[in-house]
N, C-alpha and C positions, 0 to 999 in steps of 0.2 A: 308413393310412400317410401319406397326404397331410395329414391333420389334424396329425399329429406334426411333419411338416416345417414346416408353417405356424407352429405353436406355437414350434418351435425358432427359426425365423427372427425371429419377434416378440421372443422373449427375447434373442436375440443383438443385435438392433437396440437394444433397451432398454439392454443392457449397454454397447454401443458408445457410446450417447449419454451415459451416465453417466461413462464413461472420458474422453470428450472434455470434459465439463463439469468434471471434476476437473483436467484439464490447464489449462483456461482459468482456473479459480479460482486455481490455483497461480501462474500468470503474472500475474494481476491483483493478487494479494497482493504479488508482487515489485515490480510497478510502483507500488503504493501505498506500500510501504516506501521505494522510491527517491524518490518524490515528497516524503514526509515528511523525508527526509534533505536533499534539495535545498532545501526551504523553510527548514529549520533553518540550513543554511549561508548562505542568502540573508539571513536575519535577523541572523546574525553579521556578515556584510558590511555590512549597513545600520547595525548598531550601531557598527561601527568608523568608518564615515563620520560618524555623528552625534557620536561621541566626538572626532573631529578638529576639528569645528566647535563643540564645547562646548555641545551641546544635550542636557543631562543627562536631560530628560524623555523624549526620543526614545531615548536609550540604554537607559533602564529599560524602555520599551515594547518595544524590539527584543529585549532580554534575556528578557522574559516570553514573547514570541511564539516565540523560539528554544526556550525550555524546553517550551512546549506541543507544538511539533513533535517535539522529542526524546522526549517522553513518548509521543506518538502512535506514533512509530517503535518505541519499546521495546515497547509493548503489541501492536502489529501483528506485529512479528517474533517475539514470544513466543507469540502465538496461532497462528501458522502456522510 
């Protein structure tokens, strides 16, 4: 009887660890998506500043960086 209890406790501990891991991964993916959105918005802001001072090369670079982060966000949000 004691062997079954020990086995049950080990199995429960393993299940609990996996449940906690799933919770953490979901939160980490939310944080990752939030980061990608923040970076995209930051590059939009920098692009607008560059446009005001007529630095077209900087505008193009900012637009490309923004697009990269938007694509990363789309892939990450679709994956999870």
